[in-house]
C-alpha atoms as an extended CHARMM CRD file, in Angstrom:
* protein
*
       173  EXT
         1         1  UNK       CA             -0.0100000000       -0.0110000000       -0.0120000000  PROA      1               0.0000000000
         2         2  UNK       CA              1.3570000000        3.3630000000       -1.0480000000  PROA      2               0.0000000000
         3         3  UNK       CA              1.4970000000        5.9810000000        1.7080000000  PROA      3               0.0000000000
         4         4  UNK       CA              0.7210000000        9.5910000000        0.8040000000  PROA      4               0.0000000000
         5         5  UNK       CA              0.6230000000       13.0720000000        2.2160000000  PROA      5               0.0000000000
         6         6  UNK       CA             -2.1210000000       15.6470000000        1.8410000000  PROA      6               0.0000000000
         7         7  UNK       CA             -0.9480000000       19.1170000000        0.8200000000  PROA      7               0.0000000000
         8         8  UNK       CA             -3.3150000000       21.9660000000        1.6840000000  PROA      8               0.0000000000
         9         9  UNK       CA             -2.2680000000       25.4830000000        0.7660000000  PROA      9               0.0000000000
        10        10  UNK       CA              0.3840000000       26.6750000000        3.1870000000  PROA      10              0.0000000000
        11        11  UNK       CA             -0.1620000000       28.7580000000        6.2870000000  PROA      11              0.0000000000
        12        12  UNK       CA              2.1130000000       31.5580000000        4.9860000000  PROA      12              0.0000000000
        13        13  UNK       CA             -0.0570000000       31.9010000000        1.8640000000  PROA      13              0.0000000000
        14        14  UNK       CA             -3.2900000000       31.9770000000        3.8890000000  PROA      14              0.0000000000
        15        15  UNK       CA             -1.8180000000       34.4900000000        6.3620000000  PROA      15              0.0000000000
        16        16  UNK       CA             -0.6050000000       36.7790000000        3.5570000000  PROA      16              0.0000000000
        17        17  UNK       CA             -4.0500000000       36.7130000000        1.9200000000  PROA      17              0.0000000000
        18        18  UNK       CA             -5.7510000000       37.4940000000        5.2460000000  PROA      18              0.0000000000
        19        19  UNK       CA             -3.3350000000       40.3750000000        5.8780000000  PROA      19              0.0000000000
        20        20  UNK       CA             -3.2910000000       41.9630000000        2.4080000000  PROA      20              0.0000000000
        21        21  UNK       CA             -6.6140000000       40.7750000000        0.9050000000  PROA      21              0.0000000000
        22        22  UNK       CA             -4.6500000000       40.1470000000       -2.3000000000  PROA      22              0.0000000000
        23        23  UNK       CA             -4.1140000000       36.9530000000       -4.3100000000  PROA      23              0.0000000000
        24        24  UNK       CA             -0.5720000000       35.5790000000       -3.9910000000  PROA      24              0.0000000000
        25        25  UNK       CA              1.4290000000       35.9800000000       -7.1600000000  PROA      25              0.0000000000
        26        26  UNK       CA             -1.2870000000       37.9210000000       -8.9590000000  PROA      26              0.0000000000
        27        27  UNK       CA             -2.2170000000       40.8230000000       -6.6910000000  PROA      27              0.0000000000
        28        28  UNK       CA             -5.8950000000       40.5120000000       -7.5610000000  PROA      28              0.0000000000
        29        29  UNK       CA             -8.1850000000       41.7350000000       -4.8090000000  PROA      29              0.0000000000
        30        30  UNK       CA             -9.5430000000       39.0340000000       -2.5310000000  PROA      30              0.0000000000
        31        31  UNK       CA            -13.2170000000       39.0330000000       -1.6100000000  PROA      31              0.0000000000
        32        32  UNK       CA            -14.7110000000       38.3160000000        1.8420000000  PROA      32              0.0000000000
        33        33  UNK       CA            -18.2390000000       37.0190000000        2.3120000000  PROA      33              0.0000000000
        34        34  UNK       CA            -20.5190000000       34.9290000000        4.4710000000  PROA      34              0.0000000000
        35        35  UNK       CA            -20.2390000000       31.3020000000        3.2980000000  PROA      35              0.0000000000
        36        36  UNK       CA            -22.9120000000       30.3950000000        0.7780000000  PROA      36              0.0000000000
        37        37  UNK       CA            -21.3350000000       27.0060000000       -0.0290000000  PROA      37              0.0000000000
        38        38  UNK       CA            -19.5990000000       24.2320000000        1.8550000000  PROA      38              0.0000000000
        39        39  UNK       CA            -16.1120000000       24.7960000000        0.4850000000  PROA      39              0.0000000000
        40        40  UNK       CA            -13.7800000000       23.4300000000        1.8330000000  PROA      40              0.0000000000
        41        41  UNK       CA            -11.3530000000       25.8840000000        3.3220000000  PROA      41              0.0000000000
        42        42  UNK       CA             -8.1470000000       25.1890000000        1.3740000000  PROA      42              0.0000000000
        43        43  UNK       CA             -6.0190000000       25.4770000000        4.5390000000  PROA      43              0.0000000000
        44        44  UNK       CA             -7.8220000000       23.3610000000        7.1620000000  PROA      44              0.0000000000
        45        45  UNK       CA             -9.7990000000       21.3370000000        4.5530000000  PROA      45              0.0000000000
        46        46  UNK       CA            -12.9480000000       21.5280000000        6.6350000000  PROA      46              0.0000000000
        47        47  UNK       CA            -16.3500000000       22.3550000000        5.1990000000  PROA      47              0.0000000000
        48        48  UNK       CA            -17.6880000000       25.8410000000        5.7830000000  PROA      48              0.0000000000
        49        49  UNK       CA            -20.8040000000       26.3390000000        7.9070000000  PROA      49              0.0000000000
        50        50  UNK       CA            -23.1530000000       27.9470000000        5.4010000000  PROA      50              0.0000000000
        51        51  UNK       CA            -24.5940000000       31.2210000000        6.6700000000  PROA      51              0.0000000000
        52        52  UNK       CA            -22.2590000000       31.2710000000        9.6750000000  PROA      52              0.0000000000
        53        53  UNK       CA            -18.6120000000       31.1410000000        8.6100000000  PROA      53              0.0000000000
        54        54  UNK       CA            -16.9390000000       34.0510000000        6.8480000000  PROA      54              0.0000000000
        55        55  UNK       CA            -14.5520000000       33.1580000000        4.0480000000  PROA      55              0.0000000000
        56        56  UNK       CA            -12.1080000000       34.8000000000        1.6760000000  PROA      56              0.0000000000
        57        57  UNK       CA            -12.2140000000       34.1100000000       -2.0560000000  PROA      57              0.0000000000
        58        58  UNK       CA             -8.9800000000       34.5960000000       -3.9820000000  PROA      58              0.0000000000
        59        59  UNK       CA             -7.0740000000       33.4730000000       -7.0910000000  PROA      59              0.0000000000
        60        60  UNK       CA             -4.6290000000       30.6000000000       -6.4790000000  PROA      60              0.0000000000
        61        61  UNK       CA             -2.3460000000       28.6080000000       -8.7760000000  PROA      61              0.0000000000
        62        62  UNK       CA             -1.8050000000       25.0390000000       -7.4850000000  PROA      62              0.0000000000
        63        63  UNK       CA              1.0650000000       24.6160000000       -9.9520000000  PROA      63              0.0000000000
        64        64  UNK       CA              3.0350000000       27.5780000000       -8.5740000000  PROA      64              0.0000000000
        65        65  UNK       CA              6.7270000000       26.6370000000       -8.0860000000  PROA      65              0.0000000000
        66        66  UNK       CA              5.9310000000       23.1230000000       -9.3580000000  PROA      66              0.0000000000
        67        67  UNK       CA              5.3290000000       23.6590000000      -13.0880000000  PROA      67              0.0000000000
        68        68  UNK       CA              6.0230000000       26.4660000000      -15.5640000000  PROA      68              0.0000000000
        69        69  UNK       CA              2.5300000000       26.7590000000      -17.0160000000  PROA      69              0.0000000000
        70        70  UNK       CA              0.1070000000       28.2960000000      -14.4920000000  PROA      70              0.0000000000
        71        71  UNK       CA             -3.4990000000       27.2580000000      -14.0170000000  PROA      71              0.0000000000
        72        72  UNK       CA             -5.0350000000       29.7720000000      -11.5820000000  PROA      72              0.0000000000
        73        73  UNK       CA             -8.5390000000       29.5050000000      -10.2330000000  PROA      73              0.0000000000
        74        74  UNK       CA            -10.7580000000       30.5580000000       -7.3390000000  PROA      74              0.0000000000
        75        75  UNK       CA            -10.3030000000       29.1110000000       -3.8280000000  PROA      75              0.0000000000
        76        76  UNK       CA            -11.6320000000       29.9130000000       -0.3470000000  PROA      76              0.0000000000
        77        77  UNK       CA            -10.0930000000       30.0190000000        3.1140000000  PROA      77              0.0000000000
        78        78  UNK       CA            -11.6390000000       30.9100000000        6.4650000000  PROA      78              0.0000000000
        79        79  UNK       CA            -11.4820000000       34.6390000000        7.1450000000  PROA      79              0.0000000000
        80        80  UNK       CA            -10.2260000000       33.9480000000       10.6560000000  PROA      80              0.0000000000
        81        81  UNK       CA             -7.2190000000       31.8280000000       11.5310000000  PROA      81              0.0000000000
        82        82  UNK       CA             -7.5690000000       28.0570000000       11.2930000000  PROA      82              0.0000000000
        83        83  UNK       CA             -5.0800000000       25.2110000000       11.5470000000  PROA      83              0.0000000000
        84        84  UNK       CA             -3.4060000000       23.8590000000        8.4340000000  PROA      84              0.0000000000
        85        85  UNK       CA             -4.4810000000       20.3030000000        7.6470000000  PROA      85              0.0000000000
        86        86  UNK       CA             -1.7160000000       17.9040000000        8.6950000000  PROA      86              0.0000000000
        87        87  UNK       CA              0.1270000000       16.2730000000        5.8040000000  PROA      87              0.0000000000
        88        88  UNK       CA             -0.0650000000       12.8980000000        7.5670000000  PROA      88              0.0000000000
        89        89  UNK       CA             -3.7720000000       13.2650000000        8.3980000000  PROA      89              0.0000000000
        90        90  UNK       CA             -4.9940000000       10.8880000000        5.6790000000  PROA      90              0.0000000000
        91        91  UNK       CA             -7.7710000000       11.8490000000        3.3490000000  PROA      91              0.0000000000
        92        92  UNK       CA             -9.8230000000       14.7180000000        4.8910000000  PROA      92              0.0000000000
        93        93  UNK       CA            -13.0530000000       13.4060000000        6.4780000000  PROA      93              0.0000000000
        94        94  UNK       CA            -15.0790000000       16.4180000000        5.2900000000  PROA      94              0.0000000000
        95        95  UNK       CA            -14.1620000000       15.5760000000        1.6710000000  PROA      95              0.0000000000
        96        96  UNK       CA            -14.9040000000       11.8300000000        1.5280000000  PROA      96              0.0000000000
        97        97  UNK       CA            -18.5840000000       12.0580000000        0.5840000000  PROA      97              0.0000000000
        98        98  UNK       CA            -18.1360000000       14.7810000000       -2.0650000000  PROA      98              0.0000000000
        99        99  UNK       CA            -18.1280000000       14.3640000000       -5.8370000000  PROA      99              0.0000000000
       100       100  UNK       CA            -14.4160000000       14.6090000000       -6.5650000000  PROA      100             0.0000000000
       101       101  UNK       CA            -12.1520000000       14.5640000000       -9.5930000000  PROA      101             0.0000000000
       102       102  UNK       CA             -8.6920000000       13.1480000000       -9.1180000000  PROA      102             0.0000000000
       103       103  UNK       CA             -6.2320000000       14.4670000000      -11.7030000000  PROA      103             0.0000000000
       104       104  UNK       CA             -2.9840000000       12.4850000000      -11.7140000000  PROA      104             0.0000000000
       105       105  UNK       CA             -0.0490000000       14.3890000000      -13.2010000000  PROA      105             0.0000000000
       106       106  UNK       CA              3.3880000000       13.4560000000      -14.4420000000  PROA      106             0.0000000000
       107       107  UNK       CA              6.1810000000       16.0640000000      -14.3260000000  PROA      107             0.0000000000
       108       108  UNK       CA              5.5650000000       18.8560000000      -16.8190000000  PROA      108             0.0000000000
       109       109  UNK       CA              1.8870000000       19.1120000000      -15.8370000000  PROA      109             0.0000000000
       110       110  UNK       CA              1.0950000000       16.1910000000      -18.1290000000  PROA      110             0.0000000000
       111       111  UNK       CA             -2.2650000000       14.6970000000      -17.1530000000  PROA      111             0.0000000000
       112       112  UNK       CA             -1.8000000000       10.9000000000      -17.1400000000  PROA      112             0.0000000000
       113       113  UNK       CA             -5.0390000000        9.7920000000      -15.4590000000  PROA      113             0.0000000000
       114       114  UNK       CA             -8.3200000000       11.2030000000      -14.2860000000  PROA      114             0.0000000000
       115       115  UNK       CA            -10.8610000000        9.5590000000      -12.0020000000  PROA      115             0.0000000000
       116       116  UNK       CA            -14.2360000000       10.6020000000      -10.6720000000  PROA      116             0.0000000000
       117       117  UNK       CA            -15.1950000000        9.4830000000       -7.1630000000  PROA      117             0.0000000000
       118       118  UNK       CA            -18.5480000000       10.0200000000       -5.5180000000  PROA      118             0.0000000000
       119       119  UNK       CA            -19.1610000000        6.8910000000       -3.4970000000  PROA      119             0.0000000000
       120       120  UNK       CA            -16.8660000000        7.6900000000       -0.5820000000  PROA      120             0.0000000000
       121       121  UNK       CA            -14.4550000000        4.8450000000       -1.5040000000  PROA      121             0.0000000000
       122       122  UNK       CA            -11.5710000000        7.2010000000       -2.1520000000  PROA      122             0.0000000000
       123       123  UNK       CA             -8.6970000000        5.1510000000       -0.7400000000  PROA      123             0.0000000000
       124       124  UNK       CA             -8.8140000000        2.3750000000       -3.3420000000  PROA      124             0.0000000000
       125       125  UNK       CA             -8.8400000000        4.8820000000       -6.1790000000  PROA      125             0.0000000000
       126       126  UNK       CA             -5.9570000000        6.9020000000       -4.6590000000  PROA      126             0.0000000000
       127       127  UNK       CA             -3.9170000000        3.7130000000       -4.3220000000  PROA      127             0.0000000000
       128       128  UNK       CA             -4.6130000000        2.7720000000       -7.9130000000  PROA      128             0.0000000000
       129       129  UNK       CA             -3.4900000000        6.1900000000       -9.1620000000  PROA      129             0.0000000000
       130       130  UNK       CA             -0.4210000000        6.3890000000       -6.9100000000  PROA      130             0.0000000000
       131       131  UNK       CA              0.7490000000        3.0200000000       -8.2600000000  PROA      131             0.0000000000
       132       132  UNK       CA              1.1490000000        4.6380000000      -11.6800000000  PROA      132             0.0000000000
       133       133  UNK       CA              4.8390000000        4.9840000000      -12.4490000000  PROA      133             0.0000000000
       134       134  UNK       CA              4.3630000000        8.3050000000      -14.2210000000  PROA      134             0.0000000000
       135       135  UNK       CA              2.2450000000        9.8830000000      -11.4640000000  PROA      135             0.0000000000
       136       136  UNK       CA              4.1940000000       12.6050000000       -9.6390000000  PROA      136             0.0000000000
       137       137  UNK       CA              1.2110000000       14.1460000000       -7.7860000000  PROA      137             0.0000000000
       138       138  UNK       CA             -2.5700000000       14.2580000000       -7.7400000000  PROA      138             0.0000000000
       139       139  UNK       CA             -4.8320000000       17.2950000000       -7.6510000000  PROA      139             0.0000000000
       140       140  UNK       CA             -8.1500000000       16.7520000000       -5.9050000000  PROA      140             0.0000000000
       141       141  UNK       CA            -10.8540000000       18.9740000000       -7.4260000000  PROA      141             0.0000000000
       142       142  UNK       CA            -14.5620000000       19.4700000000       -6.8400000000  PROA      142             0.0000000000
       143       143  UNK       CA            -16.3100000000       17.7670000000       -9.7460000000  PROA      143             0.0000000000
       144       144  UNK       CA            -19.3460000000       20.0600000000       -9.7630000000  PROA      144             0.0000000000
       145       145  UNK       CA            -17.5750000000       23.4200000000       -9.3560000000  PROA      145             0.0000000000
       146       146  UNK       CA            -14.3200000000       22.3230000000      -11.0300000000  PROA      146             0.0000000000
       147       147  UNK       CA            -12.1720000000       24.1240000000       -8.4930000000  PROA      147             0.0000000000
       148       148  UNK       CA             -8.9340000000       22.9440000000       -6.8990000000  PROA      148             0.0000000000
       149       149  UNK       CA             -9.1840000000       21.5990000000       -3.3260000000  PROA      149             0.0000000000
       150       150  UNK       CA             -5.7300000000       20.1670000000       -2.4430000000  PROA      150             0.0000000000
       151       151  UNK       CA             -2.8650000000       17.9820000000       -3.6390000000  PROA      151             0.0000000000
       152       152  UNK       CA             -1.6700000000       14.5080000000       -2.8130000000  PROA      152             0.0000000000
       153       153  UNK       CA              1.8910000000       13.2370000000       -3.1120000000  PROA      153             0.0000000000
       154       154  UNK       CA              3.5690000000        9.9910000000       -2.1640000000  PROA      154             0.0000000000
       155       155  UNK       CA              5.1280000000       10.1230000000        1.2960000000  PROA      155             0.0000000000
       156       156  UNK       CA              8.4230000000        9.0740000000       -0.2240000000  PROA      156             0.0000000000
       157       157  UNK       CA              9.4560000000        8.7960000000       -3.8450000000  PROA      157             0.0000000000
       158       158  UNK       CA              9.0610000000        5.2670000000       -5.1170000000  PROA      158             0.0000000000
       159       159  UNK       CA              9.3330000000        3.7860000000       -8.5240000000  PROA      159             0.0000000000
       160       160  UNK       CA              8.1490000000        0.3710000000       -9.5660000000  PROA      160             0.0000000000
       161       161  UNK       CA             10.4080000000       -1.6490000000      -11.8240000000  PROA      161             0.0000000000
       162       162  UNK       CA              9.1110000000       -5.1410000000      -12.6780000000  PROA      162             0.0000000000
       163       163  UNK       CA              7.9740000000       -5.7840000000       -9.1040000000  PROA      163             0.0000000000
       164       164  UNK       CA             11.0350000000       -4.2810000000       -7.4010000000  PROA      164             0.0000000000
       165       165  UNK       CA             10.5720000000       -1.0920000000       -5.4150000000  PROA      165             0.0000000000
       166       166  UNK       CA             13.3600000000        1.4010000000       -5.0410000000  PROA      166             0.0000000000
       167       167  UNK       CA             13.2020000000        4.2100000000       -2.5080000000  PROA      167             0.0000000000
       168       168  UNK       CA             14.7620000000        7.6170000000       -2.3020000000  PROA      168             0.0000000000
       169       169  UNK       CA             14.5550000000        8.3040000000       -6.0230000000  PROA      169             0.0000000000
       170       170  UNK       CA             17.2680000000        5.7720000000       -6.8960000000  PROA      170             0.0000000000
       171       171  UNK       CA             16.8320000000        4.0070000000      -10.1880000000  PROA      171             0.0000000000
       172       172  UNK       CA             17.9660000000        0.4540000000      -10.9000000000  PROA      172             0.0000000000
       173       173  UNK       CA             17.4640000000        0.6840000000      -14.6550000000  PROA      173             0.0000000000
């Protein structure tokens, strides 16, 4: 079984947006509002309480510092401080029952697989995608809204070569 880590947006990004009300890297104005949808917050990965929580909408590029070609889109965070989702926290409980699109990418932002999950059985599909030799990371997106939620990466780099596993990025080819 392949272990993985969950990568929410970073605390420094969220704090900068809260402080400046500007989108990182773009400078577009951020917008605050009472939550009209469930989200999730891209920092804590918890659903918003509709009509109660205040949230900030801003432009975010999940490929920033990972790939050359940007793909910015709208994301939300809580207006007030919240804790960043732990990388080793497993798949976020608030996300399991949602309609999700899993985009598996190879380096160079090359989409190598795409899966749609709506039955809550996310772990089996994640394992299947992470077993793909070309898969460098996975973006989890909301299928209905199309927006980016968070990323998933293997806990350690592994490659599969005819049944042999090598760790630490070493290649036996």
